[in-house]
N, C-alpha and C positions, 0 to 999 in steps of 0.2 A: 310471647310463645306460651299459649294456654295449655299447660299440662296440669291435670287434676291434682297430682300428688307433689308438685313442686311449686312453691310460691315465689313471686317476685323474680321470675325468670325472663331474661331478655338478652337479645343480641345487640352488638354495637354496629351491625351492618347498616350502611346508608349514611353514616355521619361523615360529613366533608372534612378533609384535612388539606393542607398545602400540597401534599404529595399524591392526593387522589382520595376517592371515597373509600371508607372502610368496607371491605368485602364482608358479606354475611357469612356466618359460620366459622369465623376465626377465633373469636373469644366471646364467651357468654358469662353472665353473672346470674346468681340466684340466691335464694335462701337455702337452708339445710336440705340435704337429700335423704334425711333419715326416714322419710315416709315414701320414698320413691318406690312405686310398684313396678312389676315386670313390664307392663305395657308402656309406661312412661320411660322406663329404663331403655327399652328397645327403641323408643322414639329418639332418645338422646343419641344412641349408637347410630341410628339411621341418619342423623344430622352430622355425623362425623366425630362426635365427642369421644376422645380416647383417654383424656387425662382430666382429673379433678384436683383442684388445689383448695384445701380446707383451712380457713383462717381461724377456726375455733380453738378454744382452750382444750387441754387434754381432758379436763373434767366434762366439758360439753360433748366431746366426741365419745367418751366412755358412756355417758348417759344416753346418747342418741346417735349411734354410729350411722354413717351413710349406708344406704342399701344399694350398692352399685352392682350392675351386671359384670360378669367376668371380663368383658371386653374393655372395661374402663379401669384405669389405674388411679390411685389416689396418693397425694402427698400432704402431710399436715404441716402447716406453718403457723405456729401459735403467735399471733400478733401481740397478745396481752400476757405472755408468760411472765414478764417482769413487773406486772402491775402490782403495786403495794396495797391496793384496796380492791373491793369487789366492783369492778368496772361495770357500768350499766350495760355496755354492749355485750357483756358475757352473762348477764343475769336475766335475760328475757324468758328463758325457759322456766326459771323459777316463778317469774311473774305469771306466766300463763298457767302454771300448775296451782298457784296460790296467790291470787292478787291481793288478798287481805294484808299480806306482809308489807305491801307497798303503800297502804292507804295513808299512813302518817306522812310519808315522803310526798305523795301526790297531793294531799290536801294542804301540805305546807308550801306548795308551789316550787319545790326544789328540783323537780324532775328535769326540767330543761337544763339547769346548771349542772346536774349530774351527767347529762349527755355531753355538754360542752367539755366537762372534765375528761370524759372518755376520749373525745376527739383530740384533746391535747395529748393524752397518753398515746393515741394511735399515731401521732406524729413523732413524739419525743422518746418513747421507750426504746432502749437497745433491742429488745425482742421484736418490736415493730419494725425498726430499721432493718434488722436481720431478715425478718420474714418477708418484707416487701422486696428487699434486695434479691433474695433467692427467687422470689416469684418473677420479678422482671428479667433476671438473668436467664431463667428458664424459658421465658417467652422469647428472649433474644436468640438463644442458642438451641432451642428445641427444634423438633422436626417441623418443617414448613407446612406439611400436610396434616398436622395434628390440630384438632380443635380442643381448646382448653376451656373448662368451666371453672370459675372460682366463686366461693361462697363462704358465708359464716353462718350464724344461726337464722337471722331474718334477712340477710343480704342487704343491709341498709347502712351500717356504720363502718365496720372493718372492710366490708366489700365495697361500700360506697366510696371510701377514701382510695382504695385500690383503683376503682374506676375513674375517679377524678384524676389521679396521677397518670393512669394509662392514657386517658384522652388528652391530658396536658402534653405528654410525650409525643402523642400523635399529631399535635398541633391543632386540635379541634377548637372551635370558637368558645368563648366563655358562655355564650347563650346555649350552645349544645351541651356543654359540660354541666351546666346548671339544670338544664331540662332533663338530662339522664338522671341526675341526682334526685330531683324532685319527683320523678316518675314513680318512685317507690311509694309515695303517698297514694297514688291511683292504683298501683298494682298490689300493694301489700295490705293496706289498712282494711279493705273489704274482707280479707281472709280472717280477720279477728272478730267478725260479727258475733260468733258464739261467746267469746270472752266479754265483749261489750254487753251482751245480754245478761250474762251472769253477774257482772258488776252492777248493772242497773237494777237487777232483781234484789241485790244486796243493799239498795238504797244509795248507791254512789254514782255520781255523774260520770258516765263513760268518757266524756271528753277529757277528763283528767288523765286518762291513759295515753292520749294521743302524743304528748311529748316524748314518751318512752317508746311507743310503738311506731311512730312515724319519723320523718326527717324534717329538718328546718334549716333555712338559710343561715341561722345563727350558729348552728352546729358546724357547718362548713366554714363560717367566718372564724370560729374559734380555732379550727385546725390551721387555717391560713395565717392567723395571727401568730400561732405557735411556730409556723414555718418561718415567718419573717423574723421573729425573736431569736430563733436558734440558727437559722441559716441565711437569712437575708431575703431570699425569694425562692420561688419554686424551682428555678433552674439550679440553684445551689443545693437545695434539698435533694434534688435528683442526682446531681453529680457528686456532692460531698457526703450528704446523709446516706443515700443509697449506694453510692460508689459506682454509678453507671457512667461509662464513658461514651463518647460519640459513636464508636462502633456498635455498642449495645443499643443505643437509641436508634441508630439507623436500621439495625436488624429488626427491632420491634416495629418500626414504621413500615418496613418492607413486608413484614409478616402480615400486618393488618391490611395492607392495600394491594398486595401482590395478586395478580389474576390467577 
């Protein structure tokens, strides 16, 4: 969905599940809506979006609040509220403002491990479990005619894990789940061209930024290993970690595929 002021925006419509194909316009994912202009806001409204779920921290929201039209309501569900360290998933705004502060980390080759740590937090933190629980219960019991858009800062990590879990609940194939996850590299990385240019002008290899700005199968693997360690499997993560019962899951599947 190419809107000029919203990065990494896409619909889950067309993905096959055991109960039918996900209908377009039910649930959308994106990066921050902090730069959403009136034209693109009207485009979201025209697509039926009436509710936004924001997974960012309070600090991120305060620094760059979503610019939503009055027809769209918003709820904040801070996935990383309990993080004991500066999680990479919540620091990309700082990186974009001042990439020099990350050069030691990047040149030391630790960026990918920092992201894997963030994904472990996204699975394990009490705040993450609470945020995702509330998100999925809202999908299960919200209005069926409501289109929900969920996002974080770049729409790749906290949003990415929410999408993986949503598609798992829907019964999508592993190939489709992974394809949606990795699509961020095609949709998001080109938007960082000005940042790559600034870094290159400073004499730094722009490719060093890719582990922080993109997604990687190893990040998703770290989250899934954390799931197995703490819960045994995704089914138990969803039922025990998120506290979603079969009626909740059935309602989510119905919402996604209902004509």
